[in-house]
Backbone as CSV, one residue per row, in Angstrom:
resi,resn,N_x,N_y,N_z,CA_x,CA_y,CA_z,C_x,C_y,C_z
1,MET,0.822,-1.183,0.000,0.000,0.000,0.000,0.865,1.246,0.000
2,PRO,0.436,2.339,-0.631,1.203,3.584,-0.566,1.095,4.192,0.821
3,LEU,2.064,5.002,1.190,2.037,5.660,2.486,0.866,6.636,2.532
4,PRO,0.010,6.558,3.553,-1.122,7.494,3.621,-0.629,8.934,3.689
5,ARG,-1.397,9.824,3.098,-1.068,11.237,3.180,-1.672,11.820,4.456
6,ALA,-0.914,12.630,5.180,-1.419,13.243,6.397,-2.538,14.218,6.061
7,ARG,-3.489,14.337,6.969,-4.593,15.252,6.729,-4.278,16.675,7.185
8,THR,-3.070,16.871,7.752,-2.620,18.211,8.118,-1.329,18.521,7.366
9,THR,-1.111,19.785,7.058,0.136,20.163,6.383,1.334,19.928,7.284
10,GLU,1.151,20.113,8.601,2.266,19.902,9.530,2.663,18.427,9.596
11,GLY,1.648,17.550,9.603,1.953,16.129,9.621,2.628,15.674,8.346
12,GLN,2.186,16.205,7.208,2.812,15.850,5.943,4.249,16.359,5.883
13,ALA,4.486,17.523,6.466,5.854,18.056,6.524,6.741,17.161,7.380
14,GLY,6.162,16.571,8.432,6.927,15.636,9.248,7.336,14.399,8.476
15,LEU,6.408,13.838,7.693,6.744,12.682,6.852,7.811,13.040,5.829
16,ALA,7.684,14.222,5.228,8.652,14.649,4.217,10.041,14.801,4.829
17,ALA,10.103,15.317,6.057,11.398,15.487,6.716,12.045,14.143,7.017
18,MET,11.232,13.154,7.416,11.779,11.819,7.658,12.346,11.227,6.377
19,ALA,11.622,11.396,5.278,12.069,10.831,4.004,13.316,11.530,3.491
20,ALA,13.429,12.833,3.755,14.571,13.591,3.255,15.842,13.307,4.046
21,ASP,15.698,12.979,5.335,16.874,12.766,6.188,16.581,11.644,7.184
22,PRO,16.446,10.417,6.699,16.090,9.315,7.602,17.134,9.044,8.673
23,ALA,18.383,9.382,8.400,19.443,9.132,9.383,19.206,9.879,10.679
24,HIS,18.478,10.991,10.609,18.204,11.784,11.804,16.726,11.743,12.171
25,ALA,16.025,10.727,11.702,14.602,10.578,12.008,14.414,9.647,13.205
26,LEU,13.390,9.936,14.014,13.046,9.088,15.155,11.628,8.575,14.973
27,PHE,11.474,7.268,14.980,10.163,6.614,14.884,9.881,5.966,16.233
28,ALA,8.763,6.340,16.859,8.396,5.760,18.151,6.943,5.311,18.108
29,THR,6.639,4.290,18.883,5.281,3.756,18.902,4.930,3.220,20.272
30,ASP,3.659,3.286,20.594,3.095,2.597,21.744,3.069,1.087,21.440
31,TYR,2.772,0.282,22.459,2.677,-1.165,22.235,1.217,-1.635,22.206
32,ASP,0.561,-1.709,23.368,-0.799,-2.250,23.420,-1.782,-1.378,22.647
33,GLY,-2.518,-2.005,21.742,-3.490,-1.282,20.940,-2.891,-0.643,19.702
34,THR,-1.589,-0.667,19.608,-0.901,-0.033,18.473,-0.082,-1.082,17.720
35,LEU,0.909,-1.653,18.370,1.616,-2.789,17.769,0.887,-4.095,18.014
36,ALA,0.158,-4.160,19.124,-0.543,-5.398,19.494,-2.013,-5.109,19.727
37,PRO,-2.904,-5.994,19.282,-4.334,-5.811,19.553,-4.618,-5.851,21.052
38,ILE,-5.605,-5.084,21.488,-6.071,-5.160,22.872,-6.794,-6.498,23.066
39,VAL,-6.419,-7.220,24.116,-7.049,-8.506,24.415,-7.470,-8.520,25.875
40,ALA,-8.334,-9.480,26.231,-8.858,-9.536,27.591,-7.754,-9.779,28.617
41,ASP,-6.764,-10.583,28.268,-5.656,-10.902,29.175,-4.406,-10.157,28.697
42,PRO,-3.938,-9.147,29.439,-2.760,-8.389,28.998,-1.524,-9.254,28.776
43,ALA,-1.442,-10.378,29.487,-0.282,-11.260,29.337,-0.295,-12.004,28.013
44,ALA,-1.395,-11.924,27.279,-1.508,-12.617,25.989,-1.450,-11.644,24.812
45,ALA,-1.057,-10.413,25.060,-1.074,-9.381,24.012,0.184,-9.458,23.144
46,VAL,0.197,-10.409,22.228,1.329,-10.534,21.312,1.170,-9.516,20.183
47,ALA,2.289,-9.172,19.572,2.268,-8.179,18.502,1.512,-8.692,17.287
48,ALA,0.955,-7.761,16.531,0.261,-8.113,15.297,1.233,-8.779,14.326
49,PRO,0.753,-9.705,13.503,1.642,-10.364,12.533,2.392,-9.344,11.675
50,GLY,3.691,-9.560,11.590,4.523,-8.700,10.754,5.069,-7.476,11.458
51,ALA,4.635,-7.212,12.697,5.059,-5.983,13.379,6.563,-5.971,13.645
52,ALA,7.077,-7.042,14.231,8.501,-7.075,14.567,9.367,-7.003,13.309
53,ALA,8.962,-7.710,12.272,9.741,-7.682,11.025,9.743,-6.292,10.404
54,ALA,8.593,-5.619,10.444,8.516,-4.275,9.874,9.402,-3.302,10.647
55,LEU,9.422,-3.421,11.981,10.277,-2.544,12.789,11.753,-2.852,12.555
56,ALA,12.084,-4.140,12.419,13.479,-4.511,12.169,13.957,-3.923,10.847
57,ARG,13.110,-3.970,9.846,13.463,-3.391,8.549,13.619,-1.875,8.658
58,LEU,12.719,-1.244,9.401,12.789,0.206,9.570,14.039,0.619,10.325
59,ALA,14.464,-0.211,11.276,15.642,0.118,12.081,16.901,0.239,11.235
60,GLY,16.902,-0.390,10.066,18.050,-0.265,9.179,18.027,0.991,8.339
61,ARG,16.968,1.801,8.473,16.826,2.949,7.581,16.615,4.270,8.294
62,VAL,16.236,4.253,9.574,16.087,5.510,10.303,17.059,5.526,11.481
63,GLY,17.288,6.715,11.989,18.266,6.860,13.066,17.870,6.164,14.350
64,THR,16.590,6.217,14.706,16.133,5.661,15.982,14.764,5.016,15.821
65,VAL,14.616,3.809,16.356,13.317,3.158,16.482,13.099,2.880,17.967
66,ALA,11.928,3.281,18.472,11.655,3.142,19.905,10.222,2.704,20.142
67,VAL,10.012,2.035,21.259,8.682,1.720,21.769,8.548,2.436,23.107
68,ILE,7.469,3.183,23.284,7.201,3.884,24.542,5.871,3.364,25.052
69,THR,5.888,2.683,26.192,4.723,1.931,26.641,4.495,2.091,28.134
70,GLY,3.251,1.880,28.563,2.959,1.828,29.981,3.326,0.501,30.601
71,ARG,3.596,-0.490,29.789,3.996,-1.819,30.266,5.422,-1.788,30.819
72,PRO,5.798,-2.788,31.620,7.222,-3.006,31.867,7.940,-3.229,30.532
73,ALA,9.101,-2.639,30.376,9.795,-2.680,29.092,10.066,-4.107,28.631
74,GLU,10.494,-4.976,29.559,10.826,-6.347,29.163,9.593,-7.116,28.700
75,ASP,8.423,-6.795,29.239,7.200,-7.459,28.789,6.927,-7.137,27.322
76,ALA,7.089,-5.862,26.952,6.845,-5.473,25.562,7.833,-6.166,24.628
77,VAL,9.084,-6.247,25.046,10.096,-6.912,24.219,9.746,-8.378,24.022
78,SER,9.369,-9.044,25.114,9.070,-10.475,25.052,7.801,-10.762,24.258
79,LEU,6.717,-10.083,24.594,5.449,-10.340,23.919,5.505,-9.945,22.447
80,GLY,6.246,-8.869,22.154,6.301,-8.387,20.786,7.311,-9.096,19.919
81,GLY,8.159,-9.937,20.520,9.225,-10.572,19.757,10.192,-9.537,19.206
82,LEU,10.512,-8.530,20.027,11.260,-7.364,19.556,12.751,-7.401,19.885
83,ALA,13.215,-8.459,20.538,14.602,-8.483,20.999,15.607,-8.366,19.860
84,ASP,15.221,-8.787,18.669,16.167,-8.788,17.546,16.022,-7.564,16.639
85,VAL,15.220,-6.590,17.037,15.134,-5.350,16.251,16.408,-4.557,16.506
86,PRO,17.237,-4.312,15.502,18.541,-3.679,15.724,18.414,-2.290,16.344
87,GLY,19.160,-2.077,17.438,19.242,-0.756,18.047,17.982,-0.295,18.748
88,LEU,16.985,-1.169,18.912,15.709,-0.766,19.478,15.870,-0.242,20.907
89,ILE,15.152,0.842,21.206,15.053,1.376,22.562,13.609,1.197,23.011
90,VAL,13.403,0.578,24.168,12.064,0.412,24.720,12.004,1.157,26.045
91,LEU,11.118,2.145,26.119,10.901,2.896,27.349,9.615,2.388,27.980
92,GLY,9.750,1.700,29.111,8.600,1.131,29.798,8.114,2.016,30.925
93,HIS,6.924,1.701,31.441,6.331,2.484,32.532,6.342,3.975,32.206
94,TYR,5.930,4.304,30.988,5.796,5.706,30.545,7.139,6.446,30.533
95,GLY,8.218,5.696,30.385,9.534,6.320,30.316,10.381,6.126,31.557
96,ALA,9.815,5.534,32.608,10.584,5.329,33.838,11.608,4.205,33.690
97,GLN,11.355,3.253,32.794,12.281,2.150,32.534,12.874,2.298,31.135
98,ARG,14.049,1.701,30.960,14.668,1.696,29.627,15.300,0.333,29.371
99,TRP,14.928,-0.249,28.228,15.546,-1.494,27.752,16.267,-1.181,26.459
100,GLN,17.535,-1.585,26.383,18.311,-1.369,25.159,19.424,-2.399,25.101
101,GLY,19.496,-3.109,23.989,20.549,-4.106,23.831,20.497,-5.207,24.870
102,GLY,19.302,-5.542,25.362,19.156,-6.603,26.345,19.389,-6.171,27.781
103,VAL,19.691,-4.888,27.995,19.980,-4.372,29.337,18.822,-3.493,29.797
104,LEU,18.323,-3.753,31.008,17.212,-2.993,31.564,17.715,-2.087,32.676
105,SER,17.316,-0.824,32.636,17.582,0.094,33.739,16.241,0.611,34.245
106,ALA,16.097,0.661,35.575,14.806,1.050,36.162,15.036,1.695,37.515
107,PRO,14.206,2.667,37.880,14.333,3.309,39.192,13.745,2.434,40.293
108,ALA,13.993,2.823,41.527,13.393,2.118,42.663,11.880,2.332,42.653
109,VAL,11.152,1.355,43.178,9.692,1.439,43.215,9.273,2.371,44.362
110,PRO,8.475,3.396,44.079,8.023,4.303,45.144,7.204,3.556,46.199
111,PRO,7.299,3.966,47.465,6.566,3.248,48.526,5.062,3.277,48.336
112,GLY,4.537,4.296,47.667,3.099,4.378,47.452,2.551,3.209,46.661
113,VAL,3.370,2.617,45.814,2.910,1.479,45.008,2.585,0.293,45.912
114,GLN,3.433,0.041,46.899,3.171,-1.059,47.824,1.936,-0.779,48.667
115,ALA,1.738,0.476,49.049,0.549,0.831,49.834,-0.720,0.557,49.028
116,VAL,-0.704,0.895,47.752,-1.860,0.643,46.894,-2.044,-0.860,46.674
117,ARG,-0.950,-1.566,46.504,-1.016,-3.020,46.309,-1.740,-3.682,47.485
118,GLU,-1.475,-3.207,48.694,-2.095,-3.788,49.879,-3.548,-3.351,50.041
119,ALA,-3.853,-2.132,49.602,-5.195,-1.589,49.821,-6.206,-2.000,48.759
120,LEU,-5.743,-2.325,47.568,-6.661,-2.565,46.454,-7.665,-3.691,46.700
121,PRO,-7.253,-4.862,47.153,-8.245,-5.944,47.309,-9.406,-5.543,48.207
122,GLY,-9.106,-4.891,49.343,-10.167,-4.473,50.255,-11.072,-3.420,49.640
123,LEU,-10.483,-2.478,48.905,-11.288,-1.432,48.285,-12.210,-2.008,47.221
124,LEU,-11.714,-2.908,46.395,-12.549,-3.504,45.351,-13.687,-4.313,45.962
125,ALA,-13.412,-4.989,47.074,-14.478,-5.742,47.752,-15.510,-4.781,48.331
126,GLU,-15.053,-3.699,48.928,-15.960,-2.706,49.514,-16.864,-2.084,48.460
127,LEU,-16.309,-1.869,47.263,-17.070,-1.258,46.170,-17.947,-2.264,45.437
128,ALA,-17.845,-3.533,45.815,-18.559,-4.606,45.107,-18.234,-4.567,43.619
129,ALA,-16.935,-4.491,43.340,-16.489,-4.493,41.942,-17.030,-5.743,41.258
130,PRO,-17.612,-5.607,40.088,-18.274,-6.753,39.445,-17.300,-7.862,39.069
131,ALA,-17.842,-9.054,38.964,-17.045,-10.211,38.543,-16.386,-9.910,37.203
132,GLY,-15.123,-10.311,37.098,-14.374,-10.033,35.873,-13.422,-8.869,36.015
133,THR,-13.559,-8.073,37.100,-12.596,-7.010,37.368,-11.271,-7.656,37.734
134,THR,-10.190,-7.256,37.077,-8.885,-7.868,37.325,-7.847,-6.799,37.627
135,VAL,-6.838,-7.193,38.394,-5.743,-6.296,38.746,-4.462,-6.825,38.099
136,GLU,-3.812,-5.966,37.345,-2.528,-6.301,36.726,-1.426,-5.598,37.512
137,ASP,-0.531,-6.372,38.106,0.585,-5.807,38.875,1.781,-5.637,37.950
138,LYS,2.136,-4.389,37.669,3.235,-4.098,36.756,4.564,-3.882,37.481
139,GLY,4.561,-4.093,38.779,5.791,-3.903,39.538,5.915,-2.490,40.072
140,THR,5.934,-1.515,39.183,6.015,-0.116,39.603,4.676,0.591,39.432
141,ALA,3.627,-0.141,39.123,2.279,0.417,38.972,1.285,-0.733,39.049
142,LEU,0.017,-0.387,39.287,-1.048,-1.394,39.295,-2.174,-0.908,38.406
143,ALA,-2.696,-1.811,37.582,-3.750,-1.471,36.641,-4.982,-2.313,36.931
144,VAL,-6.124,-1.649,37.010,-7.397,-2.334,37.245,-8.158,-2.373,35.924
145,HIS,-8.423,-3.565,35.423,-9.076,-3.757,34.133,-10.543,-4.124,34.334
146,THR,-11.419,-3.546,33.514,-12.853,-3.883,33.579,-13.344,-4.566,32.310
147,ARG,-12.471,-4.870,31.375,-12.864,-5.404,30.069,-13.590,-6.737,30.181
148,ARG,-13.289,-7.534,31.200,-13.894,-8.861,31.312,-15.219,-8.856,32.077
149,THR,-15.670,-7.705,32.554,-16.932,-7.651,33.295,-18.109,-7.672,32.333
150,ALA,-19.313,-7.897,32.894,-20.511,-7.956,32.053,-20.808,-6.605,31.404
151,ASP,-20.508,-5.511,32.129,-20.715,-4.154,31.603,-19.436,-3.363,31.857
152,PRO,-18.447,-3.474,30.964,-17.137,-2.855,31.208,-17.187,-1.344,31.447
153,ALA,-18.012,-0.634,30.690,-18.073,0.823,30.848,-18.656,1.198,32.205
154,ALA,-19.693,0.485,32.660,-20.292,0.775,33.965,-19.311,0.469,35.091
155,ALA,-18.580,-0.628,34.976,-17.581,-0.966,35.992,-16.483,0.092,36.033
156,PHE,-16.070,0.554,34.867,-15.056,1.615,34.771,-15.542,2.862,35.511
157,ALA,-16.787,3.260,35.270,-17.344,4.451,35.905,-17.457,4.272,37.419
158,LEU,-17.820,3.082,37.854,-17.955,2.796,39.276,-16.627,2.962,40.016
159,LEU,-15.548,2.515,39.384,-14.250,2.446,40.061,-13.407,3.709,39.910
160,ARG,-13.693,4.508,38.908,-12.771,5.602,38.578,-12.537,6.573,39.738
161,GLU,-13.596,7.071,40.340,-13.421,8.073,41.396,-12.770,7.477,42.650
162,PRO,-13.224,6.327,43.149,-12.552,5.757,44.333,-11.077,5.423,44.085
163,LEU,-10.755,4.918,42.924,-9.354,4.617,42.637,-8.538,5.904,42.525
164,GLY,-9.162,6.962,42.044,-8.472,8.251,42.014,-8.130,8.727,43.416
165,ARG,-9.063,8.555,44.358,-8.785,8.950,45.748,-7.690,8.078,46.354
166,LEU,-7.719,6.775,46.046,-6.677,5.886,46.558,-5.310,6.293,46.024
167,ALA,-5.235,6.576,44.723,-3.962,6.999,44.127,-3.447,8.270,44.805
168,GLU,-4.332,9.225,45.009,-3.921,10.496,45.629,-3.412,10.283,47.048
169,SER,-4.064,9.381,47.788,-3.642,9.129,49.170,-2.250,8.509,49.245
170,ALA,-1.823,7.844,48.160,-0.512,7.187,48.130,0.514,7.977,47.318
171,ALA,0.179,9.237,46.990,1.069,10.099,46.195,1.338,9.508,44.814
172,LEU,0.315,8.844,44.274,0.387,8.318,42.916,-0.587,9.109,42.049
173,THR,-0.625,8.785,40.764,-1.576,9.406,39.846,-2.425,8.322,39.201
174,LEU,-3.650,8.677,38.838,-4.535,7.716,38.171,-4.536,8.002,36.682
175,GLU,-4.177,6.990,35.876,-4.112,7.121,34.415,-5.233,6.287,33.803
176,PRO,-6.309,6.924,33.311,-7.368,6.152,32.661,-6.965,5.754,31.253
177,GLY,-7.446,4.595,30.819,-7.161,4.125,29.466,-8.358,3.378,28.910
178,ARG,-8.107,2.489,27.973,-9.178,1.741,27.321,-9.670,0.640,28.256
179,LEU,-10.699,0.976,29.080,-11.285,0.080,30.070,-10.248,-0.399,31.079
180,VAL,-9.338,0.511,31.421,-8.322,0.236,32.435,-8.046,1.512,33.207
181,LEU,-7.805,1.354,34.503,-7.450,2.463,35.383,-6.123,2.109,36.039
182,GLU,-5.093,2.873,35.736,-3.753,2.551,36.220,-3.321,3.532,37.297
183,LEU,-2.862,2.989,38.404,-2.326,3.786,39.502,-0.812,3.700,39.415
184,ARG,-0.174,4.829,39.158,1.264,4.818,38.885,1.937,6.054,39.470
185,PRO,3.270,6.033,39.560,3.983,7.201,40.073,3.791,8.407,39.161
186,PRO,3.699,9.601,39.737,3.549,10.803,38.914,4.886,11.206,38.298
187,GLY,4.822,12.176,37.394,6.047,12.743,36.839,6.574,12.045,35.616
188,THR,5.919,10.971,35.178,6.337,10.286,33.950,5.140,10.214,33.017
189,ASP,5.361,10.535,31.757,4.321,10.342,30.743,5.013,10.165,29.397
190,LYS,4.252,9.710,28.433,4.856,9.379,27.139,5.345,10.624,26.399
191,GLY,4.690,11.754,26.624,5.134,12.981,25.975,6.502,13.417,26.458
192,THR,6.699,13.390,27.771,8.004,13.746,28.328,9.073,12.772,27.850
193,ALA,8.730,11.466,27.865,9.683,10.450,27.413,10.073,10.676,25.952
194,LEU,9.091,11.013,25.121,9.374,11.234,23.701,10.267,12.451,23.500
195,ARG,9.956,13.546,24.157,10.762,14.760,23.989,12.201,14.530,24.447
196,GLU,12.364,13.825,25.560,13.718,13.565,26.058,14.493,12.668,25.097
197,LEU,13.804,11.697,24.498,14.482,10.810,23.551,14.863,11.564,22.281
198,VAL,14.001,12.438,21.810,14.326,13.257,20.637,15.573,14.091,20.916
199,ARG,15.638,14.662,22.107,16.803,15.476,22.465,18.063,14.611,22.572
200,GLU,17.947,13.473,23.236,19.100,12.582,23.399,19.661,12.129,22.056
201,ARG,18.768,11.779,21.130,19.190,11.231,19.846,19.474,12.302,18.794
202,ALA,19.317,13.573,19.182,19.524,14.692,18.250,18.698,14.494,16.976
203,ALA,17.462,14.036,17.166,16.593,13.767,16.016,16.145,15.075,15.368
204,ARG,16.051,15.062,14.053,15.615,16.234,13.295,14.186,16.081,12.776
205,SER,13.591,14.926,13.016,12.176,14.708,12.744,11.723,13.571,13.646
206,ALA,10.406,13.535,13.951,9.900,12.525,14.877,8.488,12.117,14.477
207,LEU,8.174,10.853,14.716,6.842,10.313,14.448,6.465,9.427,15.616
208,PHE,5.202,9.530,16.054,4.727,8.669,17.142,3.392,8.055,16.768
209,CYS,3.241,6.748,17.048,1.999,6.020,16.811,1.389,5.628,18.149
210,GLY,0.070,5.870,18.312,-0.580,5.501,19.558,-2.073,5.316,19.383
211,ASP,-2.725,4.796,20.436,-4.156,4.497,20.338,-4.955,4.917,21.552
212,ASP,-4.300,5.203,22.684,-5.022,5.341,23.943,-4.838,6.732,24.535
213,LEU,-5.570,6.998,25.621,-5.532,8.319,26.234,-4.121,8.686,26.697
214,GLY,-3.372,7.706,27.172,-1.996,7.970,27.600,-1.077,8.385,26.474
215,ASP,-1.508,8.153,25.228,-0.693,8.538,24.074,-0.925,9.993,23.662
216,LEU,-1.947,10.615,24.211,-2.236,11.991,23.836,-1.115,12.939,24.251
217,THR,-0.417,12.618,25.346,0.716,13.468,25.733,1.838,13.387,24.702
218,ALA,1.998,12.211,24.074,3.013,12.077,23.021,2.595,12.842,21.770
219,PHE,1.292,12.819,21.451,0.808,13.619,20.324,1.031,15.105,20.601
220,ALA,0.793,15.525,21.851,1.048,16.922,22.222,2.531,17.244,22.106
221,ALA,3.382,16.269,22.449,4.824,16.481,22.322,5.214,16.664,20.858
222,ILE,4.587,15.898,19.964,4.853,16.071,18.533,4.510,17.498,18.108
223,ARG,3.358,18.002,18.557,2.989,19.377,18.211,3.966,20.385,18.811
224,GLY,4.403,20.124,20.033,5.379,21.013,20.660,6.714,21.003,19.939
225,LEU,7.148,19.838,19.509,8.400,19.738,18.758,8.300,20.514,17.451
226,ARG,7.145,20.433,16.802,6.962,21.188,15.557,7.096,22.683,15.816
227,SER,6.556,23.138,16.937,6.684,24.563,17.283,8.138,24.940,17.539
228,ASP,8.930,23.958,17.977,10.354,24.198,18.236,11.225,24.001,17.003
229,GLY,10.598,23.696,15.862,11.347,23.555,14.621,11.724,22.141,14.261
230,VAL,11.202,21.149,14.993,11.458,19.737,14.669,10.203,19.179,14.017
231,PRO,10.210,18.901,12.712,9.013,18.382,12.041,8.581,17.049,12.652
232,GLY,7.270,16.818,12.683,6.785,15.582,13.276,5.408,15.209,12.787
233,CYS,5.029,13.974,13.082,3.745,13.442,12.632,3.188,12.518,13.713
234,ALA,1.885,12.628,13.983,1.200,11.775,14.954,0.263,10.831,14.209
235,VAL,0.384,9.532,14.484,-0.398,8.509,13.786,-1.263,7.769,14.797
236,ALA,-2.553,7.708,14.555,-3.488,7.020,15.455,-3.806,5.625,14.954
237,SER,-3.705,4.660,15.867,-4.247,3.320,15.652,-5.693,3.397,16.130
238,GLU,-6.622,3.500,15.195,-7.988,3.898,15.536,-8.722,2.841,16.350
239,SER,-9.470,3.329,17.363,-10.323,2.474,18.175,-11.588,3.252,18.521
240,PRO,-12.753,2.619,18.444,-13.987,3.306,18.835,-14.034,3.643,20.317
241,GLU,-13.169,3.009,21.123,-13.133,3.283,22.557,-12.474,4.625,22.882
242,THR,-11.630,5.121,21.992,-10.915,6.376,22.249,-10.921,7.251,20.993
243,PRO,-12.092,7.775,20.607,-12.162,8.589,19.387,-11.326,9.859,19.467
244,GLN,-11.068,10.360,20.683,-10.291,11.598,20.807,-8.846,11.424,20.341
245,VAL,-8.348,10.188,20.334,-6.981,9.952,19.849,-6.931,10.156,18.335
246,ALA,-7.906,9.609,17.634,-7.965,9.807,16.182,-8.154,11.282,15.849
247,GLU,-8.955,11.978,16.652,-9.188,13.401,16.398,-7.908,14.220,16.529
248,ALA,-6.982,13.779,17.380,-5.753,14.531,17.630,-4.619,14.168,16.669
249,ALA,-4.837,13.169,15.801,-3.769,12.640,14.957,-3.702,13.326,13.598
250,ASP,-2.531,13.209,12.977,-2.344,13.682,11.596,-2.747,12.608,10.592
251,ILE,-2.570,11.340,10.984,-2.909,10.190,10.145,-3.661,9.193,11.018
252,VAL,-4.692,8.582,10.479,-5.454,7.564,11.201,-5.436,6.272,10.389
253,VAL,-5.071,5.170,11.059,-5.061,3.868,10.389,-5.926,2.902,11.187
254,ASP,-6.217,1.761,10.600,-7.167,0.805,11.157,-6.498,-0.164,12.124
255,GLY,-6.279,0.272,13.372,-5.778,-0.609,14.412,-4.372,-1.117,14.156
256,PRO,-3.923,-2.093,14.967,-2.568,-2.632,14.802,-2.250,-3.159,13.402
257,PRO,-3.170,-3.863,12.710,-2.837,-4.256,11.337,-2.562,-3.050,10.444
258,GLY,-3.291,-1.961,10.677,-3.040,-0.738,9.915,-1.690,-0.130,10.237
259,ILE,-1.257,-0.242,11.491,0.073,0.247,11.870,1.149,-0.558,11.157
260,VAL,0.983,-1.875,11.100,1.967,-2.711,10.396,2.043,-2.309,8.924
261,ARG,0.882,-2.093,8.308,0.878,-1.674,6.900,1.508,-0.288,6.743
262,PHE,1.271,0.595,7.707,1.859,1.932,7.651,3.386,1.850,7.726
263,VAL,3.905,1.065,8.670,5.369,0.938,8.806,5.956,0.310,7.540
264,SER,5.270,-0.666,6.973,5.753,-1.287,5.736,5.788,-0.269,4.597
265,ALA,4.766,0.580,4.507,4.739,1.608,3.469,5.832,2.642,3.696
266,LEU,6.096,2.973,4.965,7.183,3.899,5.264,8.527,3.291,4.857
267,ASN,8.689,1.999,5.111,9.897,1.303,4.668,10.053,1.400,3.154
268,ASP,8.977,1.193,2.429,9.042,1.259,0.971,9.439,2.652,0.504
269,LEU,8.919,3.679,1.191,9.271,5.052,0.838,10.758,5.311,1.023
270,LEU,11.319,4.736,2.090,12.728,4.973,2.399,13.667,4.032,1.655
271,LEU,13.105,3.052,0.958,13.920,2.011,0.329,14.898,2.569,-0.693
272,ALA,14.517,3.659,-1.344,15.389,4.218,-2.377,16.678,4.777,-1.805
273,GLY,16.658,5.152,-0.513,17.852,5.742,0.091,18.766,4.678,0.653
274,PRO,20.004,5.050,1.041,20.950,4.091,1.623,20.508,3.677,3.015
275,PRO,20.655,2.390,3.391,20.286,1.964,4.738,21.077,2.716,5.791
276,VAL,20.427,3.027,6.899,21.063,3.736,8.002,20.665,3.033,9.283
277,SER,21.640,2.587,10.078,21.298,1.920,11.326,21.427,2.831,12.522
278,SER,22.057,3.982,12.356,22.167,4.927,13.463,22.520,6.282,12.917
279,VAL,22.297,7.307,13.755,22.679,8.657,13.354,24.173,8.741,13.129
280,GLY,24.942,8.078,14.017,26.386,8.136,13.887,26.866,7.590,12.558
281,ARG,26.287,6.454,12.131,26.709,5.873,10.853,26.329,6.780,9.707
282,GLY,25.166,7.436,9.820,24.766,8.366,8.769,25.764,9.499,8.654
283,ARG,26.217,10.017,9.810,27.199,11.091,9.790,28.523,10.609,9.219
284,ALA,28.892,9.371,9.583,30.165,8.851,9.090,30.162,8.747,7.576
285,ARG,29.044,8.271,6.994,28.984,8.170,5.547,29.061,9.543,4.896
286,SER,28.385,10.516,5.508,28.424,11.867,4.947,29.844,12.402,4.962
287,SER,30.561,12.132,6.066,31.941,12.601,6.149,32.806,11.945,5.084
288,ARG,32.590,10.637,4.843,33.389,9.953,3.831,33.091,10.509,2.439
289,ARG,31.805,10.804,2.174,31.479,11.362,0.865,32.112,12.731,0.665
290,ARG,32.100,13.558,1.727,32.734,14.878,1.601,34.225,14.744,1.369
291,ALA,34.851,13.799,2.090,36.294,13.605,1.903,36.603,13.137,0.486
292,SER,35.764,12.241,-0.045,35.962,11.747,-1.404,35.847,12.878,-2.416
293,ARG,34.870,13.761,-2.222,34.707,14.877,-3.156,35.921,15.803,-3.101
294,ARG,36.452,16.016,-1.881,37.637,16.885,-1.768,38.834,16.274,-2.490
295,ARG,38.988,14.924,-2.370,40.119,14.278,-3.031,40.000,14.396,-4.546
296,ARG,38.751,14.215,-5.059,38.557,14.328,-6.511,38.826,15.768,-6.970
297,ALA,38.443,16.730,-6.176,38.689,18.135,-6.564,40.174,18.419,-6.600
298,CYS,40.898,17.898,-5.588,42.344,18.125,-5.582,43.011,17.469,-6.787
299,SER,42.573,16.250,-7.151,43.157,15.569,-8.306,42.895,16.335,-9.580
300,ALA,41.703,16.900,-9.713,41.365,17.668,-10.922,42.265,18.895,-11.035
301,ARG,42.523,19.547,-9.903,43.384,20.746,-9.964,44.805,20.386,-10.363
302,ARG,45.265,19.194,-9.901,46.628,18.792,-10.263,46.696,18.423,-11.763
């Protein structure tokens, strides 16, 4: 398929900048709902067919490929089959964790997380949380899922305010998502993680793919980067559960399969250029070409 055209001039300019200078381009994506379909059991959320291969191919052509997820970083790597994507950076827990080259770095778990872990069972019982309500322990955060209940939206509404009070009492923040309420440490979000990664990698263009409410901060970061002179594009993995994500995007595709097709089309667009596995290698090739031109000029003068 051809690469979709952005519905905004700013988003199209971001795609054009990536194509013009892929060595300094940064491609980042969410995991659940974007690379992988949303499923009832988060532990079974494997990546959509072709996702890992498409990212591996892209990693040979752009400066940086990253996954920014609310999951633990190692979970995304394992479930997505992403360990062999060259140079991949995975920022887990909204940027609090980093996986790169098989090495995980993570901060200490705030004490509030343990307090919430102990309080949650009693609170859910007190609220008469409906059958099918499940708690996912992410280590540095806890997520309460209502997708398996008889009325997921009603269960979500029932739990949202009490869980917000619990999070506040433990100096945590409540992050709502697609039929999930996550209690996590404050001060980390995907937008901040994306901006910091763009700065670290000296990226000259950036693209982010996402599907959920937590991805809106990354879309806002793309807009902020554009205001700072870094072209960018926001791509939505469309879901009827979060229409506001599609509304905020420059490009909208049909769920995780659409994301795989989008990455494949982006690969095809970049295929005409020389493969680039890192910004450094791109710079090295440019330096060699300049040196070669200088040598030819000197020979001509002689």
